[in-house]
N, C-alpha and C positions, 0 to 999 in steps of 0.2 A: 685353443678354447677361448682365450680372451678376444681374439679377432672375431670369432663366430658370435660371441656374446654381444660385442659392440655392433656388429652388423644387424643382429636381431633387434637390438634396441633402436637402431636407426629406422628399421622397417616398421617397428611398432609405433615409433614417434610419428612417422609419416601417416600411418593408418589412423592414429589418434587425431592428427590434424585434419584428415579428410572427414572423419566422423564429426569433428567439431564444426567444420564448415557446413556439413550436411544438416546438422542440428540448427545452426544459425539460419540456414536457408529455410528450414521448416518454420522457425519462429517468424521470419520475415513474411512468409506466405500467409501465415495466420494473421499477422498484423494487417496485411493488405486485404485479406478476406473480411476483416471487420468493417472496412469501408465499403467493400463490394456488396455485402448482404444488407448493409444498413437501410437502403430504401425499402426492401422487401419486408424487413423486420418491422420498421415503423408503420408501414401500411397494413401489415397482416395481423398485428396484435392490438387488442383492445387498449385504448389510451391509459386506462387505469393500471393494467398489468404491465404495460410498457414502462410506465413511470417506476414501478417496482423493479423492473429489470434494470433500469438505469441506476437506481439506488443500490441494487445488488452489486453492480460494477464498482460504484464509488466505495462501498464498504469493503469490497475485496482489496482495493488499493490500500485502504486504511489498515486493514488487518495484516496484510502481507508486509507492509512497510513497518508496522509496529513489531511484527514477529522478528524482523531483523535485529531489533534492539532487545526485546524481552526474551525471545526464544533462542536465537542463535548466539547472541552476545551475553545472555544471562543477566542483563540488567533489569530493573523494574521501573519503567517509566509510566506514569499515569497522567502525563500532560500532553498527549498527542493531539487533543482537540485544539490546543493553543497554536500548534504549527499549522493545523488545518485552517484555523481562523486567519492566520497571517497570509497564507496562500489564497484564501477565498477573497479577502478584502483587496489585496494587491492586484489579483487577476481581474476582479470586477472593476476597480478604478481604472486600470489600464484599458480594458476593452470599452468601457463607457467613454473614456477620454478619446480613444482613437475613432470610435464610431461617430462621435460628434465633431470630429475634426474634418473640415472641408477638404484640406489637402489630402488626407488619407482617403476620403471617399472619391475624390477625383482620380487618384492613382489607382484605386480598385476598379473604377469604371473604365479607365484607360487600358488597364492590363487584362481585364476580364476575369480576374481571379474570384473565387467564391467570397461572399460577404463574411462567412464565418471563418475566414483565414486569420482574422484578428484573434481568435480563441487560442491557438497554440502559442502566440506571442505572450498573451496574458498568462497562460498556464505555466510557461517556462519561467517567466519573470516572477510569478507567484511562488513557484517551486524554489527558485534561487533565493528569494527573500526568506522563505521558510527554512531553507538550509542554513542561511546566515544566522537566523534566530536560533536554530538548533546548535550551530557551532558556538554562538555566544553563551548559551546556557550550558552547553556541554563542557567547555573548557574548565570552568571553575567547579562545576557540580559533579562531573563524572569521576572525580577523585574520591567521591563518596561511594558508599555501597549500601545495598539493602534498603531498609526502611528510610534511611536518611535521603537517599537518592529519590525515592518515591515522593517524599514530602517536598523536596526541592522542585521536582518536575510538576507536581500538582500546583505548587505556588506559582510557578512560571505561567502555567495555563491560566490561572486566575488573574495574574497581572495583565496578560494579553487581553483578556475579556474586559477588565476594568478600563484599560487604556482605550479600547475600541468604544466602550460605553461613554467615555468622556471626550471623545474626539468628534467634534461637530463636522469636520471635513468628510467623514465617512458615515454621517447620519446620526452619530451619537447613540443614545438609548433607543431612539425610535427606529434605527436601522437604516440600511442602504437600500433604496428602492429603484425600480426601473432598470434593473440589470437585464441586458438583452438575453433572450433564450437561445443560446448557441450550443448547449450540450445535446448531443444525439448519440445514437448507438455506435456510430463509427468512432467518434472522438473518445467516448467513455471506454469502449472495449479495446481500442488500440492502446489507450493508457493502461488498461488492465494487463494486456499482453506485454507491454514494455516494462511495467513494474515487476511482473513475475519473472520475466527474462533477466532483468538486471539483478534482482535479488538472487535468482538461481545461479547466475554466473558469479556473483560476488561470493556466495557461500561455497561454491565448488572451485574457488581460486585459492592462491596462497594467502590472500587477505582473509578469505573465509576460514581457513585453518587457524589464522590468528584469532579470529572472533571466537571460534570453538574452544581454543586454548584458554581464552579469558573466561568463557562460560564454565569449563570443566574445573579449572583450578587457576585462579588469577595469580596466586603467590608462586606456584610452580612455573607459570608462564613468564613472570618477571625474572625468576631465577635462570630461565633459559634465554634471556635476552629480549623477550617480547615487550614492546612499548605498549602496555595495556591501556594507558590513558589515551594514546593516539588511536589505538584500535577502536576504543569505545566512542571517541569523538567522531571517527570516520563513519561508524555505523549509525550514530545519532544523527549526523548531518544528512546521510543518505536517506534514512527513514523519514526525516523531516521534509526533505525535498519532495518525496512522493506523497506525503500527507498534504503538502501545499498544493500539489497538482489535484489531489482529490477534493480539496477545498474549493479550488477554482471551478472544477466541474460541478460541484454541488451548488455553487453560487449561480452558475449559468443554467442550472436546471430549475432551482427554486425561484430565482429572479428576485429574491429579497434576502437580506442578511440582517440578523439581529444578534447582538452580543450574547443573549441568553441561549442561543442555539449551541454555543461552544463552551458551555459550562462543564463542570467536572463530571456530570452525568454522561455527557458525550464521550469523555475520555474513558470512563468506566465501561461504557458500551463497547468500545473498541477493544479494551483489555479482555472483556468477556469473550469476544470472538476469537482472540488469540488463544486464551486458556482453553476454551471449549474445543477448538480445532486441534490443539496440541502445540506445546511450546517447542518450536524447532521444526515444524512441518509446514511447508508452503501449501501443500494440498489441503491440509487440515484447516488452514486459515481461509482458503477459498470456500471450502464446503461449509464451514461454520458461518462465514459472512452471509452466504446465500441462505442457509437454513434459518438463521435468526431474523434476517430481513423479511423473508417470506412468512415466517411463523407469526411475527407481530401483525402482519396484515391479514393473514388467514384467520387469525383469532378475532378479527374485527366483527365477524358475523355474530359472535356471541353477544356483542353489545346490542344487537337487535332483538335478542331473546329476553334480556333482562333490562331493568332500568339502571342497574349498576354495571359499570364497566369492569368486568372481571378479566380483561385481557392480560394485564400485568401480573395478576395473581397466578393465572395458569402459566404464563410465560416464565415466571420465577420458579414455579414448581417443576416445570420441565427441565429447567437449568439445574435445579438441585438434584433431580433424579439422574440426569446425565452425568453430573460430576460425582455422584455416589457410585454409579456403575462404571464410569470411565474416568477415574481420578487423574489420569495422564492426558485426558482429552480424547477426542474421537480417533486421532491418528497417532498420538504420542509424538515421537520424533521420526516417524516413518512417513514416506511419501506414497502416493497412490500406486506408483510403479512397483513398490515393494510387495504389493499384494498380488502381482501377476506371477505366473509360473516362471521358474528360473530360466528356462530356455528363452522366453520372451524378453526377460530383463537383460540377458546377455546380448540379444540382438539390438535392443533399444539403447543400451548403454555400452555400445561397442568401444567407445573411446576409453571408458574406464577400464574395461577388460583388457584392452591393449596396453594401457599403462601398467596394469598389474602384471601382465605377462612379461614386461620388459625388466622386471625387478630381478 
């Protein structure tokens, strides 16, 4: 019986690996499709609604990355706009510097690569800088819990904003201007796919189980040998990395950066997306980010009916009603696949079923 059981486990493990490879291939195809359909999307959509589509993608990245910290790790960070600001300024400075560099322009002309190839370099370095900032603030502060952590992260976000406001090298209080317009559908939604994929794989890995242990009972996790501080710092740095990428995309879409853009109101806006979608639901963060982004613009028509701008009043009332009727968010801790029939879920999550069958 032991031989049969071990052989069954080997077969299930191989099947699980095949399913995992298939899922990775699907994600890769979706990533490539974002670039393939980009020209048709940009030409076929009204420029105003296209800009909203771009901001939807940026907000999805912000909401999903913050959900890794607030939802899956159970911490309460309200300084996400600070990491977004770090990534935005670093990415903008790098792309502006390279675009004005004659050696870089000569190399681009000689190799024939697209001019916007400078963007992924800026995004990656901006994300790394934001992750470094997340690590620096995470190491001393993530030993705190609850309201104390929220206050520290809020203070860090304000420190970043004040530093940018008093640094003339990045424009100071007047802001950084003349940023090249490099964000497009392909770059934004490839970053969306990459963010969702990385967070999804993180959550469904052994590291993700550690994060969930921290969320459910930190003391019990420590008693079982889990390094809770290390787990929280890891989630904090990863969330900050993708917030930095979102900031870089935002900078190259808006083409101007001012410190006031990244105040605590921006952090609260991202937190609202996470809470409304559901703490611990990637699908919920995606839906809430799109819903709130579109809602604010759709309500703009009301401003043409009255002399007073009632958009934020209605926006706030809708949020209050949703939170009263859905206190755990639109999705709670469930994903969109959980609403499909059981037979469909078994086919789509074959790897998980195989792992369960080997126990």
